[in-house]
C-alpha positions in Angstrom: 0.0 -0.1 0.0 2.8 2.4 0.6 4.4 1.8 -2.9 0.7 2.5 -4.2 0.4 5.8 -2.2 4.0 6.8 -3.5 3.1 6.2 -6.9 -0.2 8.0 -6.9 1.7 11.1 -5.2 4.0 11.0 -8.3 1.4 10.8 -10.6 -0.3 14.0 -8.9 3.0 15.8 -9.0 3.5 14.9 -12.5 0.1 16.2 -13.6 0.5 19.3 -11.5 3.9 20.2 -13.2 2.2 20.1 -16.7 0.8 23.3 -18.2 -2.9 23.6 -18.4 -2.6 23.3 -22.1 -0.9 19.9 -21.8 -3.3 18.5 -19.2 -6.1 19.5 -21.4 -4.4 17.7 -24.3 -3.9 14.6 -22.0 -7.7 14.4 -21.2 -8.8 14.9 -24.7 -6.3 12.1 -25.7 -7.5 9.7 -23.1 -11.1 10.4 -23.8 -10.5 9.6 -27.5 -9.2 6.5 -26.7 -12.1 5.6 -24.6 -14.3 6.4 -27.4 -12.4 3.8 -29.4 -12.9 1.3 -26.4 -9.5 1.3 -25.2 -9.3 1.1 -21.4 -5.8 0.5 -20.0 -4.8 -0.1 -16.6 -4.9 3.1 -14.4 -6.8 5.2 -17.0 -9.6 5.8 -14.4 -6.9 7.2 -11.9 -5.5 9.3 -14.3 -8.9 10.8 -15.3 -9.7 11.4 -11.9 -6.4 12.9 -10.8 -6.7 15.3 -14.2 -10.1 16.4 -13.1 -8.8 17.6 -9.7 -6.0 19.4 -11.4 -8.3 21.0 -14.0 -11.0 21.9 -11.4 -9.5 25.2 -10.6 -8.0 25.9 -14.1 -8.7 28.7 -16.3 -8.1 26.4 -19.3 -10.4 23.3 -18.8 -9.9 20.1 -21.4 -11.7 20.3 -24.6 -13.5 17.5 -23.4 -14.9 15.0 -26.0 -17.8 12.7 -26.0 -18.3 9.0 -25.1 -21.1 6.3 -24.4 -20.6 6.7 -20.6 -20.3 10.6 -20.6 -23.5 10.5 -23.0 -25.2 8.1 -20.2 -24.3 10.3 -17.3 -25.1 13.6 -19.1 -28.4 14.1 -16.9 -26.5 14.0 -13.9 -24.1 16.9 -14.4 -26.1 19.4 -12.5 -25.9 17.0 -9.2 -22.4 16.0 -9.4 -20.4 17.2 -6.9 -16.4 17.1 -6.6 -15.8 15.4 -3.2 -14.9 12.2 -2.0 -17.3 9.5 -2.4 -18.0 8.5 1.3 -19.5 12.0 2.2 -23.3 12.3 1.9 -24.9 15.0 -0.2 -28.5 15.5 -0.4 -29.8 15.0 -3.8 -26.0 14.9 -5.1 -23.5 12.3 -6.4 -20.1 12.3 -5.7 -18.1 12.8 -9.4 -15.6 10.0 -8.6 -18.4 7.4 -8.1 -19.2 7.5 -11.8 -16.4 5.3 -13.0 -17.1 2.4 -10.6 -20.8 2.8 -11.1 -20.4 2.6 -14.8 -18.0 -0.4 -14.6 -20.7 -2.2 -12.3 -23.4 -1.5 -15.0 -21.3 -3.1 -17.9 -19.9 -5.9 -15.8 -22.8 -7.0 -13.5 -26.3 -5.0 -14.1 -26.6 -5.1 -18.0 -23.5 -6.6 -19.6 -24.9 -7.6 -22.9 -27.0 -4.5 -23.3 -24.2 -2.1 -22.3 -22.1 -3.8 -24.9 -24.6 -3.3 -27.4 -25.1 0.4 -26.3 -21.3 1.2 -26.3 -21.1 0.0 -29.8 -24.2 1.8 -31.1 -23.4 4.7 -29.2 -19.7 5.2 -30.6 -20.8 4.5 -33.9 -23.5 7.3 -33.7 -21.0 9.7 -31.9 -18.2 9.3 -34.6 -21.2 9.9 -37.2 -22.3 13.0 -35.4 -25.8 11.8 -35.3 -26.9 13.5 -32.3 -30.6 13.0 -32.4 -29.9 9.2 -32.5 -27.4 9.0 -30.0 -29.9 11.1 -27.5 -32.6 8.3 -28.3 -30.0 5.7 -27.9 -29.0 7.0 -24.2 -32.4 7.5 -23.2 -33.2 4.2 -23.9 -30.2 2.6 -22.2 -31.0 4.9 -19.3 -34.5 3.5 -18.9 -33.2 -0.1 -18.9 -30.5 0.8 -16.4 -33.2 2.5 -14.1 -35.5 -0.7 -14.2 -32.6 -2.9 -13.4 -31.3 -0.6 -10.4 -34.4 -0.5 -8.7 -34.7 -4.5 -9.3 -31.7 -5.1 -7.6 -32.3 -2.7 -4.8 -35.6 -4.2 -4.2 -34.0 -7.9 -4.0 -31.3 -6.5 -1.6 -33.6 -4.7 0.5 -35.0 -8.1 2.1 -31.8 -10.1 1.9 -28.6 -9.0 3.9 -26.3 -11.4 1.7 -27.6 -9.9 -1.4 -27.3 -6.3 -0.2 -23.7 -7.1 0.8 -22.9 -8.6 -2.5 -24.4 -5.6 -4.5 -22.6 -3.2 -2.5 -19.2 -5.1 -3.1 -20.0 -5.3 -6.8 -20.7 -1.5 -7.0 -17.7 -0.9 -5.0 -18.2 2.8 -3.8 -18.2 3.8 -0.1 -22.0 4.5 -0.3 -22.8 2.0 -3.0 -26.5 1.5 -2.5 -27.3 5.1 -1.9 -25.3 6.3 -5.1 -26.9 3.7 -7.4 -30.5 4.9 -6.1 -29.5 8.7 -6.5 -28.6 7.7 -10.1 -31.9 6.0 -10.9 -33.9 8.8 -9.2 -32.3 11.4 -11.1 -32.6 9.5 -14.7 -36.1 8.7 -13.8 -36.8 12.4 -13.3 -34.6 13.5 -16.0 -37.5 15.0 -18.2 -39.2 17.0 -15.3 -35.6 18.2 -14.3 -35.0 19.5 -17.8 -38.3 21.3 -17.9 -37.5 23.1 -14.5 -33.9 24.0 -15.6 -35.3 25.5 -18.8 -37.5 27.8 -16.7 -34.8 29.0 -14.4 -32.5 31.9 -15.0 -29.1 30.9 -16.2 -27.4 33.1 -13.6 -28.7 34.6 -10.2 -26.3 37.4 -8.9 -28.3 37.9 -5.7 -31.2 36.2 -4.5 -33.3 38.9 -3.1 -36.9 39.2 -2.0 -38.3 39.7 -5.5 -36.5 36.8 -7.1 -37.5 34.5 -4.4 -41.0 35.5 -4.8 -40.9 34.7 -8.5 -38.9 31.3 -8.3 -40.5 29.9 -5.0 -43.9 28.9 -6.8 -42.0 27.1 -9.3 -40.6 25.1 -6.9 -43.5 24.5 -5.0 -45.2 22.6 -7.8 -42.5 19.9 -7.0 -43.1 19.7 -3.1 -45.2 17.0 -3.1 -42.5 14.6 -4.6 -39.4 14.8 -2.3 -36.6 13.8 -4.5 -37.8 15.9 -7.3 -38.2 19.0 -4.8 -34.5 18.0 -3.7 -33.3 18.1 -7.2 -35.2 21.6 -8.2 -33.6 23.2 -5.2 -30.1 22.0 -6.3 -30.8 23.4 -9.9 -31.3 26.7 -8.2 -28.2 26.4 -6.2 -26.2 25.7 -9.4 -27.4 29.1 -10.7 -26.6 31.1 -7.6 -23.5 33.2 -7.7 -23.6 32.7 -4.2 -24.7 29.4 -3.2 -25.3 29.9 0.4 -28.2 32.3 -0.4 -30.2 29.2 -0.9 -31.3 29.2 2.9 -33.2 32.2 2.1 -36.1 29.9 0.4 -36.3 28.1 3.8 -36.6 31.5 6.0 -39.2 32.8 3.2 -41.2 29.3 3.7 -41.3 29.7 7.3 -42.2 33.4 7.5 -39.4 33.7 10.3 -35.7 33.2 10.7 -36.4 31.2 13.9 -34.5 27.8 13.2 -37.2 25.6 15.1 -39.8 26.9 12.4 -37.3 27.0 9.5 -36.7 23.1 10.4 -40.5 22.6 10.3 -40.7 23.4 6.6 -39.9 21.2 3.6 -37.1 23.8 2.7 -35.4 22.6 5.7 -33.4 20.6 3.2 -31.9 23.8 1.6 -30.1 24.6 4.9 -28.7 20.8 5.1 -27.5 21.2 1.4 -25.6 24.7 2.3 -24.1 23.1 5.5 -22.9 20.0 3.4 -21.2 22.3 0.8 -19.5 24.2 3.5 -18.1 20.8 5.1 -17.1 19.9 1.4 -15.2 23.3 0.9 -13.5 22.7 4.4 -12.4 19.5 3.1 -10.9 21.1 0.0 -9.2 23.9 2.3 -7.6 21.1 4.0 -6.3 19.4 1.1 -5.0 22.8 -0.3 -3.1 23.4 2.9 -1.6 19.9 2.9 -0.3 20.4 -0.7 1.0 24.0 0.4 -1.7 25.7 -2.1 -4.0 27.4 0.3 -2.5 31.0 0.0 -3.0 30.8 -3.8 -6.8 30.4 -3.5 -8.0 32.9 -0.9 -11.5 33.1 -2.6 -12.1 29.8 -1.1 -11.8 30.8 2.4 -13.7 33.9 1.6 -16.6 31.6 0.4 -16.6 29.7 3.5 -16.7 32.7 5.5 -19.5 34.2 3.6 -21.6 31.0 3.8 -20.8 31.0 7.8 -22.0 34.8 8.0 -25.0 34.2 6.1 -26.1 31.2 7.9 -25.5 33.0 11.3 -27.2 36.2 10.5 -30.2 35.0 8.5 -31.4 32.0 10.9 -31.4 32.4 14.6 -30.1 29.1 15.9 -29.6 28.0 19.4 -26.6 26.3 20.5 -28.2 22.8 20.9 -29.7 22.3 17.6 -28.1 20.0 15.1 -27.6 23.0 12.7 -25.9 25.2 15.2 -23.5 22.0 16.3 -22.5 21.5 12.6 -21.6 25.1 12.0 -19.7 25.6 15.2 -17.8 22.1 14.3 -17.0 23.9 10.7 -15.8 27.0 12.3 -13.7 25.1 14.7 -12.2 22.9 11.9 -11.2 26.1 9.8 -9.6 27.6 12.8 -7.4 24.5 13.5 -6.6 24.2 9.8 -5.6 27.8 9.4 -3.5 28.0 12.8 -0.4 26.4 11.2 -0.7 28.6 8.2 -1.3 31.9 9.9 1.2 31.3 12.6 4.0 30.4 10.4 3.9 33.5 8.2 5.8 36.0 10.5 8.6 33.4 11.0 9.0 32.8 7.4 9.4 36.9 6.9 12.0 36.8 9.6 13.9 33.7 7.9 13.9 35.2 4.6 14.8 38.7 5.4 17.2 38.1 8.5 20.7 39.6 8.4 23.4 37.5 7.3 27.3 37.5 6.7 27.8 34.2 5.2 26.7 34.8 1.6 27.7 33.1 -1.3 29.2 35.1 -4.6 26.2 35.7 -6.6 23.6 34.1 -4.5 20.1 35.4 -4.2 16.7 34.4 -2.4 14.8 31.7 -4.0 12.3 33.7 -6.0 9.5 30.7 -5.5 9.9 30.9 -1.8 9.7 34.8 -1.9 6.6 34.2 -4.0 5.1 31.9 -1.8 5.8 34.1 1.3 4.3 36.9 -0.3 1.0 34.8 -1.0 1.0 34.0 2.6 1.1 37.4 3.8 -1.8 38.2 1.5 -3.4 35.4 2.8 -3.1 36.4 6.5 -4.5 39.7 5.6 -7.4 38.3 4.0 -8.1 36.1 7.0 -8.1 39.2 9.2 -11.2 40.2 6.7 -12.9 36.9 7.9 -11.6 36.4 11.4 -14.4 37.0 13.6 -16.8 35.0 11.5 -14.5 31.9 11.2 -13.1 32.2 14.9 -9.5 33.1 14.2 -9.3 36.7 15.2 -6.8 36.3 18.1 -4.2 34.2 15.9 -4.3 36.6 12.7 -4.0 39.7 14.7 -1.2 38.4 16.6 0.6 37.3 12.9 -0.1 40.3 11.3 1.2 42.4 14.3 4.4 40.6 14.1 4.7 40.9 10.4 4.2 44.7 10.4 6.5 45.1 13.4 9.2 43.1 11.7 9.1 45.2 8.4 8.7 48.4 10.4 11.9 47.8 12.3 13.9 46.5 9.5 12.8 47.8 6.2 15.0 50.9 6.4 18.3 48.9 7.7 17.7 46.4 4.6 17.6 49.1 2.1 20.6 51.0 3.7 22.7 47.7 3.5 22.7 48.4 -0.3 24.8 51.4 0.2 27.8 49.1 1.6 27.1 46.1 -0.6 30.2 44.6 -2.4 30.4 42.8 -5.8 30.1 39.3 -3.9 26.8 40.3 -1.9 25.2 42.9 -3.9 22.9 40.4 -5.7 21.6 38.6 -2.5 21.0 42.1 -0.7 19.3 43.2 -3.9 17.0 40.1 -3.9 16.3 40.6 -0.2 15.2 44.4 -0.7 13.1 43.5 -3.6 11.5 40.8 -1.4 11.1 43.5 1.4 9.2 45.9 -1.1 6.8 43.2 -2.2 6.0 42.3 1.4 5.6 45.9 2.5 3.2 46.3 -0.6 1.0 43.6 0.9 1.1 45.1 4.4 1.4 48.9 4.1 0.0 49.4 0.6 1.4 50.6 -2.7 2.4 54.1 -1.8 4.5 52.9 1.0 6.2 50.1 -1.1 6.8 52.8 -3.9 8.7 54.9 -1.5 10.7 52.0 -0.4 11.5 51.2 -3.7 12.6 54.5 -4.5 15.1 54.5 -1.5 16.5 51.3 -2.4 17.2 52.9 -5.9 19.1 55.8 -4.3 21.0 53.6 -1.8 21.9 51.2 -4.9 23.0 54.4 -6.8 25.2 55.7 -3.9 26.7 52.4 -3.7 27.7 52.5 -7.4 28.8 56.0 -7.2 31.3 55.0 -4.1 32.5 52.0 -6.0 33.5 54.4 -9.0 35.2 57.0 -6.7 
């Protein structure tokens, strides 16, 4: 297992090192191979890791089509990039699709799947879109019937249930395939709802709620369809946490007890589950050393926490309140190491030293990482009270400010006495100092410091010529 983990880490490192264009080309090449029926060992793992690296990229892969993608197309609004073991109301973890497809082709409908793949591949190559859609719908309908039959047989037979779970192979196997069948069964109603929704909702205000709620209410007698409808709306929101406003509107109150009694209470659960997913993503970013490069993730978590706390009056012993408190506590724990390390990294980079190798400079990558970390600590200050990190961020920020205030001038003045051997190093230290000061004190201060550095360097060169 250790060797396998090492190989996966090496794969991730290799994929992250590729340019976005190269990752897109690799994804397209693998999908063309899948279209031809090629499925070499490890392909699914590479697909999963590529999706992770492409998720936050400006350049997404020019993704082709294939039989499985066409089959799963109705699920797209309900797929979520999270580990399969975590539950999400009305949604399915994207990594679960590959094992589910393998189960369908191997165990659930092997002969029909073989026929479907051959026919769909032919239709896609021939660009016969209408025929391809019809073939996908027919196979979806067959799978829905087979899934419900398999689940029905497993419901009264523990051995059959264990066997079915093992065949599917995902952590939440029975729930996953039930969710798959539910979405496919409701695909036409979902499509009709999607067509009546705005493509984007910048702010879910009272007027917008008033316009959309009657549409959602038409599905309220069908619990699953109602949940799917809510998720469709959430996918159009620029601020997904605002989904909870439907719940307070339905309750006619911000009292959590009354909100929990409405059928829109599921909206609060969905938002909390999404926040927990984002915290897991934050944890992964911190583990990889990438958190400082993605401050918007922290802002999104903060905004959702503030929205829940300000728009729903929750007592401390309610399940929602306990989940929100757990999220805030976890975020504080995750950020502690990052925030508290910032001042130390600044001091280590800028500390005075006499042992300088000729021509040496600060590592540009380390300077850039530290600059990003300073900016991240600054961003954390804006979110501190809502995420229970006020004390640590204020302390870290004060230490960074104090160090730069105390040492910036002397670091600039060191250029006046720099020799040939240490000039490049001291110039790189001053350049880093200017960049750090820009993050802490603003552009005007940084410009003044840079000008002072230019004068000090010019004085040094004039003295050398003399």
